[in-house]
C-alpha positions in Angstrom: 0.0 0.0 -0.1 1.3 3.4 -0.9 0.8 6.2 1.1 0.7 10.0 0.0 1.0 13.4 1.5 -1.6 15.9 0.9 -1.7 19.7 2.5 -4.4 22.2 3.0 -4.0 25.7 3.8 -6.1 26.9 6.6 -8.1 29.6 7.1 -8.8 31.3 10.1 -12.5 29.5 10.6 -14.0 28.6 7.5 -12.5 24.7 7.3 -14.8 21.9 6.6 -14.6 21.0 10.3 -16.1 23.0 13.3 -13.0 23.5 15.3 -11.2 27.1 15.5 -7.4 26.9 15.1 -6.9 28.2 18.2 -8.5 25.1 20.2 -6.7 22.8 22.3 -6.9 19.4 20.5 -7.5 20.9 17.1 -5.3 18.4 15.4 -7.1 15.7 16.9 -10.7 17.3 16.1 -9.5 17.2 12.3 -8.5 14.2 12.1 -11.5 12.7 13.6 -13.5 14.6 11.1 -11.3 13.2 8.2 -12.1 9.5 9.9 -15.3 10.4 9.6 -15.7 11.2 6.0 -13.7 7.6 5.6 -10.5 9.0 5.7 -7.6 7.0 6.9 -5.0 9.5 8.6 -1.6 7.8 9.6 0.2 11.5 10.3 -1.2 15.0 10.8 0.7 18.4 11.2 0.4 21.6 10.9 3.4 23.8 9.7 3.6 27.8 10.3 4.0 29.3 6.4 4.0 33.0 8.1 2.2 35.2 10.6 -1.5 36.3 9.5 -3.5 39.3 10.7 -5.4 37.9 14.3 -8.4 38.2 12.6 -9.3 39.0 8.8 -13.0 37.1 8.2 -13.1 33.4 8.3 -12.2 33.0 4.7 -8.8 34.9 5.3 -5.9 32.1 5.4 -4.5 31.4 8.7 -0.8 31.4 7.8 -0.7 27.3 8.5 -0.8 24.7 6.2 -2.1 21.0 7.2 -0.4 18.0 6.0 -1.7 14.5 6.3 -0.5 11.1 5.3 -3.2 8.9 3.6 -3.5 5.6 1.8 -3.1 6.4 -1.9 -6.5 4.9 -2.0 -8.4 8.2 0.3 -6.7 10.7 -2.0 -10.4 11.4 -4.0 -11.7 11.5 -0.5 -9.4 14.5 1.2 -9.4 16.2 -2.4 -13.1 16.2 -1.6 -12.7 18.4 1.7 -9.9 20.7 -0.2 -7.1 18.6 0.5 -4.2 18.8 -2.6 -1.3 16.5 -3.5 1.6 19.4 -3.1 3.4 20.3 -6.4 
């Protein structure tokens, strides 16, 4: 089985899951959301790309990127919630 890395540029509060990036257990909540979508998540991390404004609206990027490692068979499901394969 081949595993793949996908990423999502996080917004301040317009992500498909209900948790806010400032939540204490944020990555756990993101993983739970993905698993509820029948996406197997082996690894989930978040990377800071830049410092974004404290609040600029829900659809404004947060300056962070979520990275997930999933089985290749789950790519389409992950893409349907906004994840993409890095270039």
